[in-house]
N, C-alpha and C positions, 0 to 999 in steps of 0.2 A: 594305443596301449590301454589295457583295461585293468581294473582292480579285481582281485580275487578275494572276495569277502566271505568269511565263514562265521556262522553263529556259534557261540560257545554256550553249551547247555550242561547243566548238572546231570551226571549219569543217573543218580539215584531218583531224581524227581522230574527230569526233562525240562526243568525251568530254564528259560533263556536268561543268561547272566551277562552277555556281552558279545563283542566281535573280535576277530583277529583276521589278519590277511596280509596280502602282498599287493603292491601297486606302485605306480610311478611316483617318485619322490616329488614333493610340491615345488621344489626349486630346480633340481636336476632331473628333468623329465626322462632322461635316458637311463636312469638308475632305478632299481627296484628296492622299495622300502618295506620293511616289516612294520606292522602297526597293530595295536590292540587297545581295547577299552572295555572295562568291566563295570557293572553296577557297583556303586560305592561300597555296599555291604560285603562284596566279594573281593574287594581289593585287599592285598596283603595275605591272601590265602594260598598263593602259589598257582592258582588257576591261570593267570596271565602268562606266567613263565612256561607252564606246561603247554598252553596253546601256541605260544610263540615258538617253542622248540619244535613242535610238530609242523608248523607252517614253514619254518626255516629248513627243516629236513626235507619237506616236500619240494621246496624251491630248489634245493641243491640236488637231491636224489632223483626226483621225478621230472621236473622241467629243466634241470641242468643249468640253473642260473650261474653265471661266473662270479657274481658278487651280490650280497644283500647289504643294504645300508639302513641306518636308523638315525633319527634326530630326536633330541630330548632337551628340555629345559634343564639346566644344571641343578636347579633347586628341587626338581622332581626326583628326589633320591630313590624312591621305590622303583621308578622306571629306569633310572641309571643302573640300579642293581640288576634288574631283569636283563637289560641290554648287555651289560658286562658279563652276566651269567651265561648268556648265549655264546660268549667268546668274542663278541664284537670289540673292536679296538677303537679308542678315541683317536680322531684324526686332527680336528681343528674346531674352532668356534665359528659359526656362520656370522658374517658381518658384511656391511656395505650394501645391503639391499634397500631398495626404495619402493614406493608405490604399494602394489598389492602384496609384495613379498617382504615388506618391512617387518612384519610380525615374526619372521624367522631369525632375525638378528639376535644373537646371544645364545642360540641353541647349539648344543654340542652335536657334532657330526661323527658318526661311527660307521665302520665297515667290517664286513666279515666275508672271507672267501672260503670255499669248501676245502676240507682237508683232503689231501691227496692220498 
């Protein structure tokens, strides 16, 4: 399974401002996760949501994924807002992981299925 990474660029200046993509979830490798990261000065501008919406649409409409997931630390309220704005629904909080996966404990796990 591979990651589908896209650069996010400002249309007006072509400046690279971050990434957005789809790829295997770090814990559940059989599930595809949407992810994004923008330079600090572009956070809160709506660009992450716009990029994530486009990637989710591609995942459902072009490559016909049955489900897209996301995880987010509950204190990262801007990211929670983006994920919920995509229509993703909270399922549960990740817990019980040890070793290399311990850092995922406490993160909210969200899912979204395509609309029929």
